[in-house]
C-alpha positions in Angstrom: -11.4 -9.6 -53.6 -10.8 -12.3 -51.1 -6.9 -11.2 -51.0 -8.0 -7.7 -49.7 -10.4 -8.6 -47.5 -8.2 -11.3 -45.7 -5.5 -8.2 -45.3 -8.0 -5.9 -44.0 -9.2 -8.6 -41.5 -5.7 -8.7 -40.7 -5.0 -5.1 -40.6 -8.1 -4.6 -38.1 -7.4 -7.5 -35.8 -3.7 -6.5 -35.3 -5.2 -2.6 -34.6 -7.5 -4.3 -32.0 -4.5 -6.2 -30.5 -2.7 -2.9 -30.3 -5.7 -1.1 -28.5 -6.3 -3.9 -26.3 -2.6 -3.4 -25.0 -2.7 0.0 -24.9 -6.3 0.1 -22.9 -4.4 -2.7 -20.4 -1.5 -0.5 -19.8 -4.0 2.6 -19.0 -5.6 0.5 -16.9 -2.3 -0.3 -15.1 -1.2 3.0 -15.0 -4.4 4.1 -13.2 -4.3 1.7 -10.4 -0.6 3.0 -9.4 -1.8 6.2 -9.9 -5.1 5.7 -7.8 -4.8 3.0 -5.5 -7.7 3.1 -3.2 -10.0 3.7 -6.4 -8.0 0.2 -7.8 -8.9 -1.7 -4.4 -12.7 -0.7 -4.0 -12.7 -1.8 -7.7 -11.2 -4.9 -6.8 -13.6 -5.4 -4.1 -16.5 -4.7 -6.7 -17.6 -1.1 -5.2 -19.8 1.1 -7.3 -19.6 4.0 -8.8 -21.3 5.8 -6.1 -19.9 3.3 -3.4 -16.4 4.4 -4.8 -17.5 8.3 -4.4 -19.0 8.1 -1.2 -15.9 6.6 0.3 -13.7 9.2 -0.9 -16.2 11.9 0.2 -15.6 10.0 3.9 -11.5 9.9 3.5 -11.5 13.6 2.4 -13.3 14.2 5.6 -11.8 12.3 7.6 -8.4 13.6 6.3 -9.6 17.1 7.1 -10.9 16.3 10.5 -7.5 14.3 11.3 -5.5 17.5 10.3 -7.7 20.1 12.0 -7.6 17.8 15.4 -9.2 19.1 18.3 -12.5 17.9 19.8 -13.5 17.1 15.6 -11.0 14.9 15.5 -11.7 11.4 14.1 -11.8 8.1 15.8 -11.4 4.4 14.6 -14.5 3.3 15.2 -16.0 6.1 13.8 -14.8 6.0 10.8 -15.3 2.1 10.4 -18.8 2.6 11.5 -18.9 5.2 8.7 -17.4 2.9 6.1 -19.3 0.5 6.2 -22.2 2.9 6.1 -21.0 3.5 2.5 -19.6 0.3 1.6 -21.9 -2.4 3.4 -20.8 -5.3 1.5 -17.4 -5.0 3.3 -19.1 -4.6 6.7 -17.3 -6.8 9.3 -14.6 -7.4 6.7 -11.2 -6.5 8.9 -8.6 -7.5 6.1 -10.5 -4.6 3.4 -10.3 -2.1 6.4 -6.4 -3.0 6.1 -5.3 -2.7 3.0 -7.6 0.8 2.1 -5.4 2.2 5.3 -2.4 0.7 3.8 -3.2 2.1 0.1 -3.6 5.3 1.8 0.3 6.0 2.1 0.9 5.4 -1.7 -2.3 7.8 -2.7 -2.5 11.1 -3.0 -0.9 13.5 -0.5 -4.2 14.1 1.8 -4.4 10.4 2.0 -0.8 10.2 2.8 -1.2 12.9 5.6 -4.1 10.5 6.9 -2.1 7.5 7.0 0.4 9.1 8.9 -2.5 10.3 11.7 -4.0 6.5 11.3 -0.6 5.3 12.1 -0.1 7.6 15.4 -3.4 7.5 16.7 -5.5 4.8 15.8 -4.1 1.8 18.2 -7.4 -0.7 17.4 -6.9 -0.3 13.4 -6.6 -3.9 12.1 -3.0 -5.0 11.4 
């Protein structure tokens, strides 16, 4: 009886270790597939803040693609970013990392990254 319980506990511990390794692998893969979300998470963004930043980026990307008078400016982007993620207000390193993460995220964000490089000379470097 005691041997059976010890064997079952050992089996369960092995399965927990396997699951832990799979979860860690999944988290690493998710970080690679969504670097903006991973960056926001590393800075402690709430789910609401993360969604708001993605909505902001989507809007800025659309406006950049459309061009004309509605195209986005860096100061406007920065103000809106700090409105949706106030804990980062004034953190230029965060903004720099966010703008860099765009180049390896989804295609719309990659296009936005190209716009940032070409149009936003005042961005943090």
